[in-house]
C-alpha positions as a Python dict, from the first residue, in 0.01 Angstrom:
ca = {
    (1, 'M'): (0, 0, 0),
    (2, 'S'): (-159, -134, -321),
    (3, 'R'): (-260, 223, -420),
    (4, 'I'): (81, 362, -363),
    (5, 'L'): (270, 78, -537),
    (6, 'G'): (25, 121, -831),
    (7, 'D'): (82, 480, -853),
    (8, 'L'): (458, 413, -871),
    (9, 'G'): (409, 160, -1159),
    (10, 'A'): (313, -170, -1020),
    (11, 'V'): (48, -383, -1188),
    (12, 'V'): (-199, -436, -920),
    (13, 'V'): (-424, -730, -938),
    (14, 'D'): (-659, -701, -643),
    (15, 'A'): (-850, -1008, -536),
    (16, 'D'): (-1121, -820, -361),
    (17, 'L'): (-1197, -630, -680),
    (18, 'I'): (-1199, -956, -871),
    (19, 'A'): (-1423, -1115, -604),
    (20, 'R'): (-1678, -845, -669),
    (21, 'E'): (-1652, -871, -1044),
    (22, 'V'): (-1722, -1244, -1064),
    (23, 'V'): (-2051, -1201, -869),
    (24, 'E'): (-2203, -910, -1067),
    (25, 'P'): (-2551, -948, -1170),
    (26, 'G'): (-2580, -1193, -1453),
    (27, 'T'): (-2254, -1386, -1380),
    (28, 'P'): (-2239, -1755, -1324),
    (29, 'G'): (-2081, -1669, -976),
    (30, 'L'): (-2391, -1492, -853),
    (31, 'A'): (-2610, -1762, -990),
    (32, 'A'): (-2410, -2031, -806),
    (33, 'L'): (-2425, -1825, -477),
    (34, 'V'): (-2801, -1792, -505),
    (35, 'A'): (-2834, -2155, -571),
    (36, 'E'): (-2633, -2256, -268),
    (37, 'F'): (-2746, -1985, -11),
    (38, 'G'): (-3082, -1885, -131),
    (39, 'P'): (-3236, -1568, -296),
    (40, 'E'): (-3224, -1385, 32),
    (41, 'I'): (-2866, -1290, -26),
    (42, 'L'): (-2976, -1065, -298),
    (43, 'Q'): (-3075, -701, -281),
    (44, 'P'): (-3403, -591, -449),
    (45, 'D'): (-3202, -461, -758),
    (46, 'G'): (-3039, -795, -799),
    (47, 'Q'): (-2697, -712, -655),
    (48, 'L'): (-2534, -925, -405),
    (49, 'D'): (-2622, -831, -50),
    (50, 'R'): (-2284, -883, 108),
    (51, 'P'): (-2395, -855, 475),
    (52, 'A'): (-2651, -1114, 423),
    (53, 'L'): (-2414, -1351, 259),
    (54, 'A'): (-2151, -1287, 539),
    (55, 'A'): (-2420, -1371, 810),
    (56, 'K'): (-2478, -1707, 628),
    (57, 'A'): (-2122, -1792, 550),
    (58, 'F'): (-1878, -1648, 814),
    (59, 'G'): (-2031, -1788, 1119),
    (60, 'D'): (-2021, -2153, 1001),
    (61, 'E'): (-1705, -2338, 883),
    (62, 'A'): (-1896, -2571, 647),
    (63, 'A'): (-2088, -2280, 490),
    (64, 'R'): (-1764, -2083, 450),
    (65, 'G'): (-1617, -2391, 281),
    (66, 'R'): (-1902, -2402, 25),
    (67, 'L'): (-1859, -2017, -35),
    (68, 'N'): (-1488, -2058, -97),
    (69, 'G'): (-1553, -2358, -320),
    (70, 'I'): (-1768, -2141, -553),
    (71, 'L'): (-1570, -1811, -544),
    (72, 'H'): (-1206, -1940, -530),
    (73, 'P'): (-1183, -2102, -882),
    (74, 'L'): (-1365, -1807, -1041),
    (75, 'I'): (-1121, -1558, -870),
    (76, 'G'): (-819, -1779, -963),
    (77, 'A'): (-909, -1785, -1330),
    (78, 'R'): (-971, -1412, -1359),
    (79, 'T'): (-655, -1354, -1167),
    (80, 'A'): (-448, -1568, -1397),
    (81, 'E'): (-590, -1367, -1701),
    (82, 'L'): (-478, -1038, -1551),
    (83, 'V'): (-133, -1158, -1442),
    (84, 'D'): (-70, -1313, -1789),
    (85, 'A'): (-163, -987, -1950),
    (86, 'A'): (88, -782, -1748),
    (87, 'P'): (413, -671, -1928),
    (88, 'A'): (698, -923, -1896),
    (89, 'D'): (917, -651, -1718),
    (90, 'S'): (660, -515, -1480),
    (91, 'V'): (633, -569, -1102),
    (92, 'V'): (297, -752, -1054),
    (93, 'L'): (133, -701, -706),
    (94, 'Q'): (-131, -941, -617),
    (95, 'D'): (-333, -815, -329),
    (96, 'I'): (-485, -1132, -174),
    (97, 'P'): (-670, -1087, 157),
    (98, 'L'): (-681, -1459, 237),
    (99, 'L'): (-331, -1552, 102),
    (100, 'V'): (-213, -1684, 447),
    (101, 'E'): (-533, -1889, 500),
    (102, 'G'): (-497, -2046, 171),
    (103, 'G'): (-122, -2127, 222),
    (104, 'M'): (-33, -1951, -97),
    (105, 'G'): (286, -1781, 18),
    (106, 'A'): (530, -2014, -142),
    (107, 'A'): (380, -1938, -480),
    (108, 'F'): (516, -1585, -484),
    (109, 'N'): (852, -1426, -509),
    (110, 'L'): (786, -1217, -199),
    (111, 'V'): (509, -1196, 53),
    (112, 'V'): (416, -859, 217),
    (113, 'V'): (172, -859, 503),
    (114, 'V'): (12, -535, 593),
    (115, 'Y'): (-91, -556, 956),
    (116, 'V'): (-371, -371, 1142),
    (117, 'D'): (-454, -457, 1490),
    (118, 'A'): (-784, -630, 1571),
    (119, 'A'): (-965, -326, 1722),
    (120, 'E'): (-876, -106, 1426),
    (121, 'R'): (-980, -388, 1183),
    (122, 'V'): (-1321, -399, 1349),
    (123, 'R'): (-1348, -14, 1338),
    (124, 'R'): (-1278, 0, 971),
    (125, 'L'): (-1515, -271, 871),
    (126, 'V'): (-1795, -111, 1077),
    (127, 'E'): (-1744, 254, 988),
    (128, 'L'): (-1599, 235, 639),
    (129, 'R'): (-1777, -66, 498),
    (130, 'G'): (-2110, -53, 708),
    (131, 'M'): (-2064, -401, 836),
    (132, 'P'): (-2258, -511, 1153),
    (133, 'E'): (-2004, -531, 1438),
    (134, 'G'): (-2090, -886, 1510),
    (135, 'D'): (-2035, -979, 1141),
    (136, 'A'): (-1702, -787, 1147),
    (137, 'R'): (-1571, -990, 1450),
    (138, 'A'): (-1697, -1317, 1309),
    (139, 'R'): (-1507, -1250, 977),
    (140, 'I'): (-1187, -1157, 1173),
    (141, 'S'): (-1210, -1466, 1397),
    (142, 'S'): (-1233, -1693, 1085),
    (143, 'Q'): (-900, -1547, 945),
    (144, 'A'): (-549, -1633, 1012),
    (145, 'T'): (-376, -1523, 1346),
    (146, 'D'): (-123, -1252, 1372),
    (147, 'D'): (133, -1527, 1439),
    (148, 'Q'): (41, -1714, 1120),
    (149, 'R'): (72, -1385, 930),
    (150, 'R'): (404, -1301, 1081),
    (151, 'A'): (528, -1662, 989),
    (152, 'A'): (420, -1604, 618),
    (153, 'A'): (557, -1243, 599),
    (154, 'D'): (891, -1160, 410),
    (155, 'V'): (808, -806, 477),
    (156, 'W'): (585, -697, 768),
    (157, 'L'): (419, -344, 744),
    (158, 'D'): (226, -207, 1045),
    (159, 'N'): (-61, 1, 905),
    (160, 'S'): (-232, 62, 1240),
    (161, 'G'): (-147, 420, 1251),
    (162, 'P'): (-303, 722, 1066),
    (163, 'Q'): (-339, 743, 698),
    (164, 'G'): (-29, 821, 517),
    (165, 'A'): (206, 704, 796),
    (166, 'L'): (307, 410, 602),
    (167, 'D'): (384, 602, 266),
    (168, 'P'): (759, 640, 310),
    (169, 'V'): (806, 277, 396),
    (170, 'V'): (606, 150, 96),
    (171, 'K'): (807, 383, -127),
    (172, 'A'): (1130, 228, -4),
    (173, 'L'): (973, -112, -62),
    (174, 'W'): (913, -18, -423),
    (175, 'E'): (1288, 53, -480),
    (176, 'R'): (1346, -311, -340),
    (177, 'L'): (1084, -450, -573),
    (178, 'Q'): (1221, -262, -873),
    (179, 'G'): (1567, -379, -817),
    (180, 'Y'): (1433, -741, -774),
    (181, 'A'): (1252, -729, -1089),
    (182, 'E'): (1546, -588, -1285),
    (183, 'N'): (1772, -858, -1148),
    (184, 'I'): (1536, -1134, -1243),
    (185, 'A'): (1492, -996, -1588),
    (186, 'N'): (1878, -978, -1627),
    (187, 'S'): (1965, -1299, -1436),
    (188, 'V'): (2165, -1092, -1185),
    (189, 'A'): (2232, -1258, -854),
    (190, 'V'): (2303, -1058, -541),
    (191, 'R'): (2644, -1123, -394),
    (192, 'V'): (2759, -974, -59),
    (193, 'P'): (3095, -932, 88),
    (194, 'P'): (3212, -1168, 362),
    (195, 'V'): (3117, -943, 658),
    (196, 'L'): (2982, -1122, 972),
    (197, 'A'): (2657, -1018, 1135),
    (198, 'A'): (2560, -1107, 1490),
    (199, 'A'): (2355, -1433, 1516),
    (200, 'N'): (1989, -1343, 1435),
    (201, 'P'): (1698, -1552, 1526),
    (202, 'V'): (1502, -1433, 1230),
    (203, 'W'): (1732, -1634, 1000),
    (204, 'A'): (1549, -1949, 1095),
    (205, 'E'): (1212, -1807, 978),
    (206, 'Q'): (1361, -1665, 667),
    (207, 'G'): (1520, -1995, 596),
    (208, 'R'): (1196, -2182, 633),
    (209, 'R'): (998, -1959, 402),
    (210, 'L'): (1266, -1989, 134),
    (211, 'V'): (1262, -2365, 179),
    (212, 'E'): (887, -2360, 124),
    (213, 'R'): (934, -2143, -186),
    (214, 'L'): (1197, -2372, -341),
    (215, 'R'): (991, -2690, -266),
    (216, 'F'): (704, -2523, -447),
    (217, 'V'): (926, -2426, -745),
    (218, 'C'): (1109, -2759, -766),
    (219, 'G'): (821, -2982, -700),
    (220, 'E'): (904, -3358, -734),
    (221, 'D'): (1240, -3278, -898),
    (222, 'A'): (1370, -3205, -554),
    (223, 'V'): (1432, -3504, -322),
    (224, 'R'): (1443, -3251, -33),
    (225, 'V'): (1519, -2892, 48),
    (226, 'D'): (1707, -2772, 361),
    (227, 'H'): (1829, -2461, 529),
    (228, 'V'): (2205, -2530, 577),
    (229, 'G'): (2510, -2323, 648),
    (230, 'S'): (2588, -2084, 946),
    (231, 'T'): (2251, -1913, 945),
    (232, 'A'): (2087, -2252, 1020),
    (233, 'V'): (2289, -2288, 1331),
    (234, 'P'): (2138, -2087, 1639),
    (235, 'G'): (2375, -1868, 1801),
    (236, 'L'): (2642, -1852, 1534),
    (237, 'D'): (2741, -1520, 1374),
    (238, 'A'): (2738, -1540, 992),
    (239, 'K'): (2733, -1360, 666),
    (240, 'D'): (2379, -1233, 624),
    (241, 'V'): (2310, -1486, 363),
    (242, 'I'): (2075, -1766, 386),
    (243, 'D'): (2221, -2086, 248),
    (244, 'L'): (1989, -2349, 99),
    (245, 'Q'): (2041, -2692, -35),
    (246, 'V'): (1818, -2842, -304),
    (247, 'T'): (1895, -3222, -335),
    (248, 'V'): (1836, -3368, -660),
    (249, 'R'): (1873, -3726, -811),
    (250, 'N'): (2145, -3631, -1058),
    (251, 'L'): (2316, -3331, -1223),
    (252, 'D'): (2078, -3353, -1524),
    (253, 'A'): (1798, -3287, -1270),
    (254, 'A'): (1986, -2999, -1138),
    (255, 'D'): (2040, -2839, -1484),
    (256, 'A'): (1661, -2901, -1575),
    (257, 'L'): (1576, -2683, -1273),
    (258, 'A'): (1787, -2382, -1392),
    (259, 'E'): (1519, -2204, -1572),
    (260, 'R'): (1258, -2245, -1307),
    (261, 'L'): (1486, -2142, -1035),
    (262, 'A'): (1581, -1826, -1237),
    (263, 'G'): (1222, -1726, -1298),
    (264, 'A'): (1145, -1774, -932),
    (265, 'G'): (1423, -1530, -836),
    (266, 'F'): (1732, -1748, -812),
    (267, 'P'): (1943, -1724, -1123),
    (268, 'R'): (2233, -1951, -1176),
    (269, 'V'): (2594, -1837, -1101),
    (270, 'A'): (2837, -1979, -1342),
    (271, 'D'): (3172, -1988, -1155),
    (272, 'V'): (3128, -2155, -819),
    (273, 'T'): (3491, -2296, -790),
    (274, 'R'): (3562, -2073, -486),
    (275, 'D'): (3201, -2074, -356),
    (276, 'D'): (3263, -2294, -53),
    (277, 'P'): (3548, -2505, 76),
    (278, 'K'): (3566, -2869, -6),
    (279, 'P'): (3748, -3125, 195),
    (280, 'I'): (4039, -3295, 29),
    (281, 'Y'): (3935, -3564, -223),
    (282, 'G'): (3995, -3911, -104),
    (283, 'I'): (3844, -3874, 239),
    (284, 'G'): (3625, -4192, 304),
    (285, 'G'): (3708, -4346, -22),
    (286, 'E'): (3555, -4033, -209),
    (287, 'A'): (3854, -4006, -458),
    (288, 'D'): (3650, -3874, -748),
    (289, 'P'): (3655, -3496, -743),
    (290, 'S'): (3338, -3486, -957),
    (291, 'L'): (3143, -3613, -669),
    (292, 'W'): (3170, -3272, -505),
    (293, 'D'): (3023, -3105, -821),
    (294, 'K'): (2706, -2907, -779),
    (295, 'R'): (2498, -2615, -931),
    (296, 'F'): (2488, -2284, -766),
    (297, 'H'): (2218, -2020, -765),
    (298, 'A'): (2176, -1706, -577),
    (299, 'S'): (1881, -1478, -497),
    (300, 'A'): (1806, -1173, -721),
    (301, 'D'): (1633, -1014, -415),
    (302, 'P'): (1849, -717, -296),
    (303, 'G'): (1663, -729, 33),
    (304, 'R'): (1731, -1086, 115),
    (305, 'P'): (2053, -1238, -19),
    (306, 'A'): (2047, -1621, -36),
    (307, 'H'): (2259, -1894, -197),
    (308, 'V'): (2105, -2212, -348),
    (309, 'H'): (2337, -2514, -369),
    (310, 'V'): (2191, -2791, -578),
    (311, 'R'): (2357, -3111, -500),
    (312, 'V'): (2317, -3483, -589),
    (313, 'D'): (2157, -3709, -325),
    (314, 'G'): (2414, -3916, -142),
    (315, 'W'): (2712, -3735, -289),
    (316, 'P'): (2970, -3626, -24),
    (317, 'G'): (2897, -3245, -62),
    (318, 'Q'): (2515, -3305, -6),
    (319, 'R'): (2576, -3521, 297),
    (320, 'F'): (2842, -3303, 454),
    (321, 'A'): (2626, -2984, 426),
    (322, 'L'): (2350, -3153, 632),
    (323, 'V'): (2596, -3335, 875),
    (324, 'F'): (2804, -3008, 934),
    (325, 'R'): (2496, -2801, 1017),
    (326, 'D'): (2369, -3059, 1270),
    (327, 'W'): (2719, -3116, 1425),
    (328, 'L'): (2747, -2744, 1488),
    (329, 'R'): (2408, -2740, 1638),
    (330, 'A'): (2486, -3035, 1876),
    (331, 'D'): (2839, -2934, 1968),
    (332, 'P'): (2887, -2588, 2130),
    (333, 'A'): (3267, -2618, 2132),
    (334, 'A'): (3279, -2699, 1760),
    (335, 'R'): (3057, -2412, 1700),
    (336, 'D'): (3259, -2172, 1893),
    (337, 'E'): (3579, -2299, 1719),
    (338, 'Y'): (3415, -2235, 1387),
    (339, 'L'): (3306, -1894, 1484),
    (340, 'D'): (3668, -1811, 1584),
    (341, 'L'): (3773, -1911, 1243),
    (342, 'K'): (3513, -1720, 1058),
    (343, 'R'): (3617, -1406, 1250),
    (344, 'R'): (3969, -1443, 1144),
    (345, 'A'): (3866, -1501, 788),
    (346, 'A'): (3634, -1207, 776),
    (347, 'A'): (3928, -984, 924),
    (348, 'A'): (4142, -1110, 645),
    (349, 'A'): (3893, -1010, 390),
    (350, 'A'): (3798, -659, 528),
    (351, 'D'): (4013, -438, 305),
    (352, 'G'): (3753, -274, 103),
    (353, 'S'): (3820, -470, -211),
    (354, 'D'): (3547, -615, -448),
    (355, 'V'): (3331, -884, -334),
    (356, 'E'): (3481, -1164, -541),
    (357, 'A'): (3836, -1082, -408),
    (358, 'A'): (3732, -1054, -57),
    (359, 'T'): (3543, -1383, -69),
    (360, 'A'): (3862, -1553, -204),
    (361, 'R'): (4065, -1425, 87),
    (362, 'Y'): (3792, -1530, 323),
    (363, 'L'): (3793, -1882, 191),
    (364, 'D'): (4177, -1894, 191),
    (365, 'V'): (4160, -1878, 575),
    (366, 'K'): (3869, -2112, 608),
    (367, 'T'): (3938, -2396, 358),
    (368, 'P'): (4226, -2569, 543),
    (369, 'W'): (4018, -2616, 857),
    (370, 'F'): (3760, -2810, 668),
    (371, 'D'): (3992, -3100, 599),
    (372, 'D'): (3999, -3196, 970),
    (373, 'A'): (3643, -3059, 1028),
    (374, 'Y'): (3512, -3318, 771),
    (375, 'H'): (3655, -3613, 965),
    (376, 'R'): (3532, -3481, 1300),
    (377, 'A'): (3171, -3414, 1167),
    (378, 'M'): (3147, -3756, 992),
    (379, 'G'): (3283, -3914, 1304),
    (380, 'W'): (3017, -3747, 1516),
    (381, 'A'): (2764, -3862, 1265),
    (382, 'E'): (2864, -4217, 1286),
    (383, 'K'): (2890, -4215, 1658),
    (384, 'T'): (2542, -4061, 1715),
    (385, 'G'): (2371, -4255, 1440),
    (386, 'W'): (2287, -3957, 1244),
    (387, 'T'): (2088, -3993, 924),
    (388, 'A'): (1959, -3730, 691),
    (389, 'A'): (1614, -3874, 707),
    (390, 'D'): (1595, -3785, 1068),
    (391, 'R'): (1624, -3405, 1001),
}
């Protein structure tokens, strides 16, 4: 995959190549390895004997930790140099074999996992790299499981087949990456028409990954980050858009996050007056319309539309987004009622007009229902003792 994307124009930063570079003869990295694991990890010509090092490090967790403690800082520093040197408008591909093991996925705009089944991995390590089979199996057993890799993957590519079988898929991925990079450079958010898709269990995993990414981007400036909206409710048909809520302490904090969110692939959308329905002002004593204010961002990724609602902790809109999601999860009748409303709204919007006009008609149908739904959801929250801290 890296070779194809590099040929197409991506700037490839290969962690494997960097790992070799930082332990070349004469480097501080090689000297540190010899000091830790002994001179027997060297070949007669002074080069690192990788099978000898693997035999010492990969069969023992403590030894592997010492190895990583030496190599990872060196690899990280060199990686940062190469990434910083890449042109500002380029697609930078970081090829990181241990990304999942290191829990690094949230730091990237998109994570692509190239999968190869275990038997084929062993064969390639033995036949192509000359690694003893025992060492190959020990290395694989020390790595992330397939389930862990799937959980981290925004894109899953199965490369277990013959050479070249994956080429067309990677070329299609390149089109997505180009569009994503252009959208980030131009602060363009992806907006989609209000067309309902069948409930998809994949939405939960996609939401979880985006929540982790937003937590990484926002850091301590976010009180919490949640997957909200219809895609967070199992069994509910929805627009194929992941809704996320970033809770902040005040609107100044929301504005301070704008540049970071845009750089991470979530540019701000200026006009949000029609973005989502608001219950009538005055409900529950919340008479100040400004208490429903928020900041709205949307994903620049053409392959995964998402909306990011940045709301103030404790304000009615922030609480309602969480309560409404959990009410629908807990009450199948309310969920079915809402689904019927969404279907009628989608039918009213389905006339082939532009996205904004269609969205306006969609909300014209939905909004009146929310006045009563607000009372019902908040009543459910009070009756059940719901608190945001529980979720």
